[in-house]
N, C-alpha and C positions, 0 to 999 in steps of 0.2 A: 573574440579575439581577432578578427579581420578588422574590426572597427578600431581596436587599440592600436593596430599596425598602421593602419592607414591616418591615425590621429599623429603618431608619432613621424612617419615619412612628412606628413603635411607641416609638422612642427618644425621640422629640421629645415624643410624647403624654406619656410617662412622666415626662420632665422638665417639662412645664407642670403635671403632676398634682402632683409633688413639691412645685415652687414654690408651688401655690396652698395644699396642705397645711402649707407651713412657713409661708405668710404668715398662713393662719388661725390656728395654734397660737401665732404671734407675736402677732397681734391678742387672742386668747383670754387669752395671758399678760398682755399689757398691760392688758385688761380686770379680770383677776385682781389685780394689782398696784394698779390704779386702786381697785377694790372694797376691796382690802386697807387702801389709804390711807383710803377712806372710812369704812370700819370703824374704823380707830384714832381718826379723827377723832371720829365720833359716840361711841365709847367714851369720849373724853376731855371731847367738848362735854355729852352728855346721857346719864347712866347709865341714866335712866328709860325710855330707849327701846329696851327689850330685845326685844319683838316685831319691830322693824325689825332690829335686830342678827340674830335668829335667821334672819328672811327672807335677810338679806345673805349670813349664813354657809351657808344652805342651797343660795342661788344659786353662792356661792362653791365650794361642794363639789361641784355638780352641773356648774359648768364645769370644775373641775379632774378630775373625773372623764370629763367630754369630752374633755379634751385628752389624758389618759390612755389613750383609748380611740382618739382619732385617731392618736396616736404609735404605739401597738401595731398599729393596722392600716397603719400607713405602713411600719412595720419589716418588716410580712409582705410588704407588696406589693414591697419592695425586695428582699426575699430570694427572692420568685417571680421577679423580674426577673432577678436574677442566675442562678438556675436556669435559666431559659428560655434566656439568652444563652449559658450555658455549654454546653447542650444544642445550640443552633443552631453553636457554635463546633465542637463534635463532629461534628454532620452535614457541617457545611463541609469539615471535615478529611477525612471519608470520602469524600465526592464528590470532593475535589481527588485522593484517592489512586486512587479510581475512574477519573476522567479521564487520570491520569497511565498508568496500565495500559493503558488503551484507545489512549492516543497510542503508547504502547512499541509494542503488537501492532500498530499500524496502519505503524508505520514499518519494524518487521520482515517486513510483508508488501510494502511497497513496495520493501524492499531487494531480497527474494526476486523481485519481479516485474522490478525493472530486471536483475538478473542472467540471468534466463530470457530476457527479451528479448536481451539481449547474446549470449547461446549460441545463441539463434534464428537472430539475424542472422548470426553466423559461420557455422551450419551453412547457412543459405541462400546464403551466398556460396561456401562450400565447393562446395555440390551444383550452382552455377551454373557454377564453374571446371570440375568434373568433367564436366558437360553440355556444356561447349565442348570439351573435350578429347577427349571420346566423338565429338562431330561431327567432329572434325579427324580422328582416327583412322578415323571412317567414309569420309571422303574418300580418306585414303591407300588404306584397304582397296580401294576402288572402282578407284582407279586401278591397283593392283596386279593386281586380278583382272582389270581388262582387258586390261593387259601379258600377264597368263598365258594368257587365252584367246586372244590374238594367238599367242604363242608355240606354244600347242596346235594351233592351226589350221596353223601353218607346219610344226610336226613331222608332223602328218598328211598335209600335202601332200608331205612329202618322204618319208613312208613309201608314200604310193601311188605316187610315181614310183619309188621304189625297187623297189617290189612289181613293178610293170610291168616296168622293166629286168632284174630276176631272170629273171622269166617268159618274157622276150622271149629272153635268152641262152639259157635253157635250152632252149627250143623251135628253137632255132638250131642248139644243139649236138646236140640230137637228129635233126635233118633231114640231108639229103644233103649232101655234101662241097662240093657249089655254094654253100650258103649258110654254109659253114661260115667263120667269120673275119669274115664281114661286118657290118656295122653297120646300126643301124635309124637312118634320116633321121627327125628332127624330136622323138627322144626323147634328152634330156640324160643325160650321165652321172650317177649319184646323187653329190650334193653330198658333201664332206667331212664328218664328224660336226662339230656346231657346239662348240666349246670355249668354256669360260668360262660355259656356262649352267648355272644352278643353281637351287637353290629359293630364292625370295625371302622373305626371313625379314620376318615382319610385325612391327613395332615394337609393343611393349608398353608402356603406361605406366600 
């Protein structure tokens, strides 16, 4: 933005300078024409005024030389301005290309960041779903372990009763005939083995 403002100010200054130089050259040309007319009139009116004529010619020559010098300087100044404008244009194009590359790089980085954010969000959702599923599986496993412990305790109780019953029967068989065939009061016969009991399969998900 500053470069553009400087360029505009310099362009306006150069335009004013060129206008002033052109106006000065025009005035000098007008004066030269005036002196040429005066010189012709003086030659026509009085040939004797040679000294004045020489002075006028000298002044006319000086003015002509000055006009030529100013025109040469103006051409040089215009050429220098054109070269500077060309260089500014080249610099502006290079800067525009650099900004375009930087913008493309930032857009690529933004695209990668958006994709990574989406992947992270999807991974987070998967982890939450997995955590929830693990929690549910843990609850199921706890319930199954509780039931299994209850079954084990039941089996231990049955084994203890069966062992006591067998020991009692053996003792009675080895004793005298009076006790043979008797039964023990308060001791239930061993229950039949439970059917349908099996290992519970833990669901896997």
